[in-house]
BAFI-3210 file (N, C-alpha, C; in Angstrom, 3 decimals, decimal comma, padded with zeros to 6 digits):
// residues 115
n [1|2|3|4|5|6|7|8|9|10|11|12|13|14|15|16|17|18|19|20|21|22|23|24|25|26|27|28|29|30|31|32|33|34|35|36|37|38|39|40|41|42|43|44|45|46|47|48|49|50|51|52|53|54|55|56|57|58|59|60|61|62|63|64|65|66|67|68|69|70|71|72|73|74|75|76|77|78|79|80|81|82|83|84|85|86|87|88|89|90|91|92|93|94|95|96|97|98|99|100|101|102|103|104|105|106|107|108|109|110|111|112|113|114|115]
n.u [003,895|002,956|003,686|004,232|002,460|-000,123|-001,437|-003,733|-007,144|-008,538|-006,969|-006,045|-004,087|-004,376|-006,960|-006,488|-004,616|-006,191|-007,999|-006,312|-005,502|-008,004|-008,387|-006,560|-003,787|-000,315|001,386|003,677|004,336|005,379|006,180|006,357|005,955|005,801|003,386|000,292|-001,766|-004,596|-003,326|-000,929|002,305|003,545|006,472|009,251|011,644|013,385|012,532|014,537|014,154|013,655|011,644|009,204|006,134|004,469|004,636|002,772|002,157|001,801|002,806|003,727|004,729|006,983|008,346|009,076|011,496|013,678|013,516|013,728|015,965|016,023|013,479|013,636|015,778|014,562|013,316|010,551|007,699|005,828|004,894|002,483|001,087|-000,849|-003,799|-002,799|-000,155|001,165|003,951|005,912|008,687|009,729|008,201|009,213|011,862|011,412|010,297|012,491|014,014|012,778|010,447|007,068|005,056|002,289|-000,418|-002,886|-005,611|-005,309|-007,439|-009,655|-008,648|-008,490|-011,211|-012,316|-011,103|-008,688|-006,265]
n.v [-008,401|-011,567|-014,456|-017,621|-017,975|-019,274|-020,559|-021,942|-021,730|-022,489|-022,076|-020,137|-018,187|-017,468|-016,344|-014,251|-012,754|-011,819|-010,281|-008,380|-007,035|-006,061|-004,192|-002,359|-002,707|-002,819|-005,663|-008,389|-011,609|-014,656|-018,028|-021,662|-022,696|-021,684|-019,441|-017,665|-015,084|-013,479|-011,895|-011,212|-012,361|-015,303|-015,609|-017,819|-017,196|-015,637|-012,354|-009,428|-006,851|-004,444|-003,058|-003,612|-003,360|-005,191|-008,668|-011,354|-014,442|-017,676|-020,218|-023,364|-023,847|-025,564|-025,337|-022,714|-022,155|-022,153|-019,665|-017,679|-015,867|-014,543|-013,211|-011,602|-009,971|-008,524|-006,564|-005,864|-003,922|-005,407|-008,850|-011,121|-013,868|-016,068|-018,133|-021,375|-020,995|-020,208|-019,591|-019,677|-019,497|-018,152|-015,847|-014,686|-014,182|-012,277|-010,171|-009,582|-008,333|-005,946|-006,098|-006,124|-008,810|-010,638|-012,727|-013,416|-013,014|-012,292|-011,921|-011,337|-009,057|-007,274|-007,093|-005,893|-003,466|-003,331|-003,817]
n.w [-002,605|-003,651|-002,266|-003,140|-005,132|-007,258|-010,295|-010,175|-010,005|-007,740|-005,562|-002,705|-003,024|-005,681|-005,674|-003,884|-005,336|-007,499|-006,037|-004,844|-007,144|-007,933|-005,925|-006,676|-006,070|-006,606|-007,726|-007,324|-008,363|-007,028|-007,428|-007,374|-009,824|-013,199|-014,512|-014,886|-013,671|-014,256|-016,253|-015,028|-014,676|-013,104|-011,460|-011,325|-010,521|-007,935|-007,050|-007,661|-006,965|-004,310|-003,082|-001,413|000,115|001,394|002,019|001,267|002,475|001,082|001,529|002,694|006,093|006,475|004,098|004,092|005,374|003,629|002,549|004,431|004,847|002,369|002,280|004,588|003,839|001,819|003,179|003,731|004,841|006,178|006,807|005,926|007,386|006,056|006,698|007,600|007,038|009,249|011,355|013,936|014,428|012,130|012,264|014,626|013,807|011,798|013,317|014,953|013,103|012,706|011,155|010,573|011,529|010,777|011,653|009,692|007,344|004,057|002,253|003,913|005,182|003,005|002,249|004,498|004,684|006,040|004,959]
ca.u [004,304|002,259|004,743|003,557|001,364|-000,509|-002,421|-004,906|-008,209|-009,068|-006,006|-006,266|-003,153|-004,998|-008,063|-005,899|-004,021|-007,265|-008,569|-005,323|-005,629|-009,295|-008,208|-005,533|-002,460|000,722|001,780|004,673|003,968|006,443|005,675|007,277|005,657|005,437|001,976|-000,245|-003,038|-005,210|-002,371|000,319|003,087|004,114|007,891|009,897|012,904|013,173|012,699|015,704|013,755|013,644|010,668|007,945|005,430|003,905|004,774|001,681|002,645|000,960|003,783|003,757|005,816|008,182|009,051|009,466|012,855|014,600|013,316|013,830|016,961|015,596|012,364|014,154|016,604|013,683|012,936|009,177|007,148|005,127|004,677|001,203|001,003|-002,231|-004,137|-002,039|001,255|001,667|005,291|006,417|010,121|009,909|007,590|010,184|012,980|010,950|010,164|013,854|014,524|011,864|009,439|005,805|004,637|000,882|-001,188|-004,143|-006,043|-005,268|-008,779|-010,468|-008,091|-008,906|-012,664|-012,692|-010,368|-007,556|-005,029]
ca.v [-009,627|-012,803|-015,454|-018,912|-017,778|-020,426|-020,250|-022,781|-020,840|-022,935|-021,721|-018,815|-017,218|-017,028|-015,457|-013,045|-011,962|-011,113|-009,271|-007,301|-006,261|-005,368|-003,068|-001,527|-002,867|-003,339|-006,959|-009,260|-012,975|-015,656|-019,369|-022,727|-023,036|-020,550|-019,347|-016,321|-014,814|-012,245|-011,083|-011,027|-013,582|-015,869|-015,851|-018,856|-016,571|-014,695|-010,987|-008,722|-005,537|-004,415|-002,083|-004,289|-002,966|-006,374|-010,013|-012,179|-015,814|-018,830|-021,296|-024,234|-023,483|-026,390|-024,849|-021,321|-022,011|-021,848|-018,282|-016,735|-014,818|-013,764|-012,317|-010,611|-009,021|-007,634|-005,501|-005,363|-003,361|-006,479|-010,164|-011,678|-015,318|-016,463|-019,390|-022,535|-020,650|-019,706|-020,103|-018,879|-019,253|-017,107|-014,634|-014,100|-013,643|-011,040|-009,135|-009,214|-007,481|-004,801|-006,318|-006,533|-010,152|-010,768|-013,917|-012,831|-013,459|-011,188|-011,721|-010,652|-007,719|-006,445|-006,875|-005,064|-002,213|-003,378|-004,118]
ca.w [-003,259|-003,294|-002,199|-003,206|-006,083|-008,072|-011,339|-009,928|-009,514|-006,453|-004,508|-002,111|-003,593|-006,930|-005,291|-003,290|-006,416|-008,189|-005,157|-004,740|-008,391|-007,866|-005,016|-007,299|-005,491|-007,490|-007,194|-007,930|-008,024|-007,004|-007,169|-007,767|-011,221|-014,047|-014,828|-015,047|-013,008|-014,783|-016,995|-014,294|-014,721|-011,881|-011,665|-010,538|-010,126|-006,840|-007,542|-007,140|-006,462|-002,851|-002,613|-001,138|001,324|002,032|001,465|001,769|002,331|000,781|001,463|003,852|007,011|006,274|002,913|004,293|005,903|002,526|002,095|005,556|004,587|001,207|002,641|005,539|003,082|001,049|004,108|003,586|006,081|006,894|006,207|006,364|007,419|005,797|007,367|007,165|006,854|010,516|011,619|015,061|014,259|011,118|012,806|015,560|013,019|011,154|014,342|015,352|012,023|012,618|010,118|011,177|011,150|011,145|011,306|009,219|006,023|003,103|001,691|004,924|005,358|001,875|002,308|005,649|004,651|006,959|004,235]
c.u [003,458|003,301|004,106|002,362|001,139|-001,546|-003,666|-006,009|-008,810|-008,158|-006,268|-005,293|-003,685|-006,102|-007,516|-005,278|-005,090|-007,870|-007,600|-005,375|-006,919|-009,204|-007,037|-004,180|-001,510|001,210|002,895|004,316|005,190|005,814|006,669|007,003|005,309|003,945|001,586|-001,554|-003,525|-004,191|-001,059|001,048|003,549|005,566|008,359|011,297|012,590|013,432|013,901|015,345|013,569|012,558|009,300|007,363|005,032|004,295|003,656|002,000|001,536|001,874|003,756|004,936|007,096|009,002|009,561|010,931|013,869|014,551|013,427|014,736|016,527|014,516|012,826|014,961|015,792|013,295|011,521|008,721|006,457|005,091|003,384|001,281|-000,465|-002,518|-003,411|-000,562|001,902|002,985|005,934|007,898|010,371|009,338|008,563|011,375|012,607|010,887|011,537|014,505|013,603|010,892|008,182|005,409|003,230|000,346|-002,582|-004,486|-006,097|-006,657|-009,672|-009,957|-008,520|-010,397|-013,095|-011,906|-009,182|-006,233|-004,208]
c.v [-010,780|-013,913|-016,827|-018,844|-019,032|-019,997|-021,126|-021,905|-021,253|-022,576|-020,307|-017,775|-016,655|-016,019|-014,148|-012,150|-011,165|-010,017|-008,099|-006,415|-005,441|-004,117|-002,181|-001,558|-003,389|-004,656|-007,594|-010,652|-013,882|-017,001|-020,415|-023,240|-021,760|-020,595|-017,892|-016,239|-013,461|-011,318|-010,808|-012,360|-013,996|-016,204|-017,005|-018,405|-015,594|-013,283|-010,312|-007,333|-005,592|-003,516|-002,735|-003,791|-004,206|-007,636|-010,823|-013,630|-016,818|-020,039|-022,052|-023,876|-024,298|-025,911|-023,413|-021,162|-021,653|-020,375|-017,247|-015,561|-013,930|-012,756|-011,249|-009,550|-008,126|-006,410|-004,959|-004,754|-004,441|-007,745|-010,696|-013,198|-015,684|-017,796|-020,583|-022,262|-020,179|-020,394|-019,220|-018,545|-018,104|-015,783|-013,923|-013,496|-012,331|-009,905|-008,673|-008,285|-006,294|-004,892|-006,810|-007,904|-010,361|-012,127|-013,420|-013,423|-012,250|-010,884|-010,949|-009,225|-006,777|-006,105|-005,936|-003,759|-002,175|-003,621|-002,848]
c.w [-002,736|-003,410|-002,080|-004,134|-006,919|-009,103|-011,222|-009,314|-008,175|-005,285|-004,004|-002,651|-004,909|-006,629|-004,730|-004,360|-007,145|-007,323|-004,964|-005,981|-008,396|-006,985|-005,438|-006,599|-006,559|-006,890|-008,005|-007,452|-008,087|-006,669|-007,621|-009,180|-011,986|-014,318|-014,939|-014,284|-013,510|-015,426|-016,279|-014,237|-013,333|-012,197|-010,789|-010,110|-009,003|-007,342|-006,900|-006,615|-004,951|-002,285|-002,415|000,172|002,111|001,272|002,095|001,427|002,067|000,599|002,786|004,768|006,812|005,090|003,078|004,686|004,824|002,117|003,212|005,200|003,423|001,588|003,619|004,795|002,156|001,860|003,857|004,907|006,892|006,070|006,796|006,246|007,260|006,474|006,739|006,965|008,154|010,874|012,692|014,908|013,278|011,608|013,761|014,831|012,346|012,170|014,835|014,327|011,734|011,447|010,817|010,634|011,680|010,763|010,969|007,867|005,100|002,552|002,663|005,124|004,229|001,960|003,424|005,719|005,602|006,264|004,106]
res [m|v|f|g|a|s|s|n|p|e|r|y|s|f|i|a|t|n|m|l|k|e|f|n|h|d|i|v|l|y|g|n|r|k|g|e|i|s|g|t|l|i|s|v|e|l|p|i|e|k|d|f|d|t|v|t|l|y|v|n|p|k|l|q|t|d|f|y|e|f|i|i|n|l|k|p|k|r|v|i|f|n|p|g|t|e|n|a|e|f|k|n|l|l|q|q|n|q|i|e|a|m|e|a|c|t|l|v|m|l|r|t|g|q|y]
***
């Protein structure tokens, strides 16, 4: 899941979405505005499905607090804090719930085969 997706081509969430698709990853997009990235709709409704391997964050740390419980309850295997989204409080909460929390860049991880 790309959390904080934007249809603005200059945003890293937009670039990451296209790269995830290029690497054949199934994706769900959540953002604060409806839109579309390469044929995939950005939902403004929090998804109800629970089968997420990875949540890659593109949301300012101050705005993340509203979503702590939601993301923890998704029970993803990991959450990637992309540059600018680092949040020690949330990272600790995730780890306390046995969810891997990484400060990394999704784009670099994909390009280097670490995703």
